[in-house]
N, C-alpha and C positions, 0 to 999 in steps of 0.2 A: 504493500500500500504506500509506503514512503517513497519508493523509487518512481512511480508514476507522478506523484505530487512534485517531487524534486525535478523531474524532467519537464513538467508543465511550467513550473516557476522559471526554470532555465530558458525555455522557449519564450516565455513572456518577457523576460529581461532582455533577451536578444532582439526581440521584435521592436522594442521601444527605441533601440539604437538605429534601426533602419528608417525611422520616420523623422529623424532630426533634420531640421531645415538649415540651409546655409545662412550665415549672417549677411545682412545687406551692406552695400557700400554707399557712402555718402560723399557729396562734394563739401569740402571744408574751405572756408575763406580766411586767409591770413592777411597781414598788412599789404604784402606785395605779391602774393601767390595764391592760387587755388589748386587743391590737391584732391584726389579721390582715395578714400581710405575707409576701413570698417570702423575704426575708432578715432577719436580726436588726436591730431598730431601734437597738441599741447594745449595749455589752458587759455591762450589768447586766440584760439581758432574758433570760428563760428560755423555751425552746420547751416548750409544754404540750400539744401535740396532734400527731396524725399529719397527713400531707399532705392538703390539700383541692384540688379542681380550681377551684372558684369563688373569686373575689377577696373575697367576704364570709364565707369560711370555712364556708359551708353545704355540705350534702351535695350 
């Protein structure tokens, strides 16, 4: 009885990994530059766009 339960829990744990989504990329505006990144390049940068899927911030 314990083996089927353990296998079921293992399969459930593995299936949640398969549905993880990719983190979006954003355009960040600094004083003299705009960059595309998933996280802020620093504390003086402002996020100026919605999330993008591609790493070059294209549609």
